[in-house]
C-alpha positions in Angstrom: 14.3 36.2 -16.9 16.9 33.4 -17.5 17.2 33.0 -13.7 13.5 32.4 -13.4 13.6 29.9 -16.2 16.4 28.0 -14.5 14.4 28.0 -11.3 11.3 26.6 -13.0 13.4 24.0 -14.8 14.8 22.8 -11.5 11.4 22.6 -10.0 10.2 20.5 -13.0 13.1 18.0 -12.3 12.1 17.9 -8.6 8.5 17.2 -9.5 9.6 14.4 -11.9 11.5 12.8 -9.0 8.6 13.2 -6.6 6.3 11.5 -9.1 8.7 8.6 -9.3 8.6 8.2 -5.5 4.8 8.4 -5.5 4.6 5.8 -8.2 6.9 3.5 -6.2 4.9 3.9 -3.0 1.7 3.2 -4.9 3.2 0.0 -6.3 4.4 -1.2 -2.9 1.0 -0.6 -1.4 -0.7 -2.5 -4.1 1.7 -5.4 -3.7 1.1 -5.5 0.1 -2.7 -5.5 -0.5 -2.4 -8.5 -2.8 -0.1 -10.4 -0.3 -2.5 -9.6 2.6 -5.4 -11.2 0.7 -3.4 -14.4 0.2 -2.7 -14.6 3.9 -6.3 -13.9 4.7 -7.5 -17.0 3.0 -5.2 -19.1 5.1 -6.3 -17.5 8.3 -10.0 -18.0 7.5 -9.4 -21.7 6.7 -7.7 -22.1 10.1 -10.5 -20.3 11.9 -13.1 -22.5 10.2 -11.2 -25.6 11.3 -11.1 -24.4 14.9 -14.8 -23.5 14.6 -15.7 -27.0 13.6 -13.7 -28.4 16.5 -15.6 -26.1 18.9 -18.9 -27.5 17.6 -17.7 -31.0 18.4 -16.4 -30.0 21.8 -19.7 -28.3 22.7 -21.5 -31.5 21.9 -19.4 -33.3 24.5 -20.6 -31.1 27.3 -23.7 -32.2 29.2 -25.2 -28.7 29.2 -23.3 -26.6 26.6 -25.3 -23.5 27.1 -24.7 -23.3 30.9 -21.1 -24.5 30.9 -20.1 -22.1 28.1 -21.6 -18.9 29.5 -19.6 -16.0 30.8 -20.8 -13.3 33.3 -20.0 -9.9 32.0 -21.9 -7.7 34.5 -19.9 -5.0 36.1 -16.6 -5.7 34.2 -14.3 -3.5 32.2 -14.2 -3.4 28.4 -11.0 -3.6 26.4 -11.2 -1.8 23.1 -8.6 -3.0 20.5 -8.4 -0.4 17.8 -6.2 -1.1 14.8 -4.8 2.1 13.1 -2.0 2.8 10.6 1.6 2.1 11.3 3.0 4.3 8.5 2.2 7.6 7.0 0.5 8.7 3.7 -2.7 6.8 4.5 -5.0 9.9 4.6 -7.4 9.9 7.6 -7.2 6.2 8.1 -6.3 6.3 11.8 -8.7 9.2 12.6 -11.6 7.2 11.2 -11.0 4.0 13.1 -10.6 6.0 16.3 -13.8 7.9 15.6 -15.6 4.5 15.1 -14.4 3.5 18.6 -15.5 6.8 20.2 -19.1 5.7 21.0 -17.8 2.6 22.8 -15.3 4.5 25.0 -16.5 4.8 28.6 -15.0 5.3 32.0 -14.9 1.5 32.3 -13.0 1.0 29.0 -9.3 0.4 28.4 -8.0 1.3 24.9 -5.5 -1.0 23.3 -4.1 0.9 20.3 -2.4 -0.9 17.5 -0.3 1.3 15.2 2.2 4.1 15.8 0.3 6.6 13.6 -2.8 6.0 15.6 -0.9 6.6 18.8 0.2 10.0 17.5 -3.5 10.9 16.6 -4.7 9.7 20.1 -2.0 11.9 21.7 -3.2 14.9 19.6 -6.8 14.2 20.6 -5.9 13.6 24.2 -7.4 10.1 24.2 -6.0 7.9 27.0 -4.3 4.7 25.9 -3.9 1.8 28.3 -1.5 -0.2 26.0 -0.1 0.1 22.5 2.1 -1.7 20.1 3.2 -1.2 16.5 1.1 -2.5 13.7 2.7 -5.0 11.3 4.8 -3.8 8.3 4.5 -7.2 6.5 1.9 -10.0 6.6 4.5 -12.5 8.0 4.4 -10.5 11.3 0.7 -11.3 11.9 1.2 -14.2 14.2 3.7 -12.4 16.4 1.4 -9.4 16.8 -1.7 -11.6 17.5 0.3 -13.4 20.2 1.2 -10.1 21.9 -2.4 -8.9 21.8 -3.8 -12.2 23.2 -1.2 -12.2 26.0 -2.3 -8.7 27.0 -6.0 -9.8 26.8 -5.6 -12.8 29.0 -3.4 -11.0 31.5 -6.2 -8.4 31.8 -8.9 -11.0 32.2 -6.9 -12.9 34.8 -5.7 -10.0 36.9 -8.6 -7.5 36.6 -12.3 -7.2 36.2 -12.1 -7.3 32.4 -15.0 -9.3 31.0 -15.5 -7.8 27.5 -13.1 -7.4 24.6 -14.0 -5.6 21.4 -11.9 -5.2 18.2 -12.4 -2.2 15.9 -10.7 -2.3 12.5 -11.1 -1.2 8.9 -12.1 -3.6 6.2 -10.5 -3.7 2.8 -12.4 -3.4 -0.5 -14.4 -0.4 0.6 -13.5 1.8 -2.3 -13.5 5.5 -1.6 -15.6 5.0 1.6 -13.6 3.3 4.3 -15.6 0.7 6.2 -15.0 0.0 9.9 -16.2 -3.2 11.7 -16.8 -3.7 15.4 -16.2 -7.3 16.5 -17.0 -8.6 20.0 -14.4 -11.2 21.0 -15.2 -11.7 24.7 -17.7 -12.9 25.9 -17.3 -15.6 23.3 -20.4 -16.2 21.1 -20.9 -19.9 21.1 -24.1 -19.7 19.1 -22.0 -19.2 15.9 -21.0 -22.9 16.1 -23.6 -25.6 15.5 -23.3 -28.7 17.6 -21.7 -31.7 15.9 -24.2 -34.3 14.9 -21.9 -37.2 14.2 -22.6 -40.4 16.2 -18.9 -41.2 16.6 -17.4 -39.1 19.3 -13.9 -37.8 18.7 -11.1 -39.2 20.8 -9.8 -36.6 23.2 -7.0 -36.4 25.8 -8.4 -33.4 27.8 -11.6 -32.9 29.7 -14.3 -31.5 27.4 -14.5 -28.2 29.3 -10.7 -27.7 29.2 -10.6 -28.7 25.5 -13.3 -26.2 24.7 -11.4 -23.4 26.6 -8.2 -24.0 24.6 -10.2 -24.1 21.3 -11.8 -20.8 22.2 -8.4 -19.3 22.8 -7.2 -20.5 19.4 -10.3 -19.1 17.7 -9.8 -15.7 19.3 -6.2 -15.8 18.2 -7.5 -16.5 14.6 -10.0 -13.7 14.8 -7.3 -11.3 15.9 -5.1 -12.5 13.0 -7.9 -11.8 10.6 -8.5 -8.4 12.0 -4.7 -7.6 11.7 -4.6 -8.7 8.1 -7.8 -6.9 7.1 -6.6 -3.7 8.8 -3.2 -4.0 7.1 -4.9 -4.4 3.7 -7.3 -1.5 4.3 -4.4 0.7 5.4 -2.5 0.0 2.2 -5.6 0.6 0.1 -6.0 4.0 1.8 -2.3 4.6 1.0 -3.0 3.7 -2.7 -5.9 6.2 -2.8 -3.7 8.9 -1.3 -0.9 8.2 -3.8 -3.4 8.3 -6.7 -4.6 11.7 -5.5 -1.0 12.8 -5.0 -0.1 11.6 -8.5 -3.0 13.6 -10.0 -1.8 16.7 -8.2 1.7 16.1 -9.3 0.7 15.7 -12.9 -1.3 19.0 -12.7 1.6 20.8 -11.2 4.0 19.4 -13.7 1.8 20.5 -16.7 1.6 24.0 -15.1 5.4 24.2 -14.6 6.0 23.0 -18.2 3.7 25.6 -19.5 5.4 28.3 -17.4 8.9 27.2 -18.6 7.8 27.4 -22.2 6.5 30.9 -21.8 9.7 32.0 -19.9 11.8 30.4 -22.6 9.9 32.2 -25.3 10.3 35.5 -23.4 14.1 34.8 -23.2 14.3 34.3 -26.9 12.2 37.4 -27.6 14.5 39.5 -25.4 17.6 38.1 -27.2 16.1 39.0 -30.6 15.2 42.5 -29.4 18.7 43.0 -28.0 20.3 41.8 -31.3 18.0 44.0 -33.4 18.7 47.0 -31.2 22.4 46.4 -31.4 22.4 46.2 -35.1 20.8 49.6 -35.4 23.5 51.3 -33.3 
């Protein structure tokens, strides 16, 4: 009986250590969510500034609707799917890949962001045209957005790619994870009202070229926002997973403590019986 008691005591100590690890992981995830939201505000301010400049550049074109249009007939579609980079995030990657499933066609190329998602895609035999790791810290957002945009423009320049769609999770969804589908190319110019100022801005580039560069910057900002939102949502999913793990750990710990008390009581009872029996001999 004492051997069993020692085994249960050792398991209690192990569960205590596991609980400390779970608590630390939950704290790290919460800190990353908070940091992501701080970066998100900066990215949105940048995107709004570029958007206002696009409205001014459109006003400089003689026929903005005709000059800004893009032919998308017969082209390929690049799907950029943002998944988890690290584990303990529940079914985060599976859900984002499931949201992209209705868009996958023979003319689609899947760009997968996140190593965990790449593992899931391999399990589900989903072909991946290009992949790269997801960020582990918000400061890495610009570098990742640059890698993605380089791949996009390379595809647009060297193939028949005419559509680009981003699929990523949104933070703040509670227990129900929300996934958004955002069309990046063809670019939606209707989102930006034409500038109405009578004083035209001073420019050093032809209006069409200026507009082209501004559009590239806005797509870069949209990718940065998608990266940060997915990063925050991934860490929220990790927080939920750690809360569930903590609840299970607490339940297991209480059960083990109860078992150890019963075993200890049985050990004491056996010792008393042995002492009483010995005194009668």
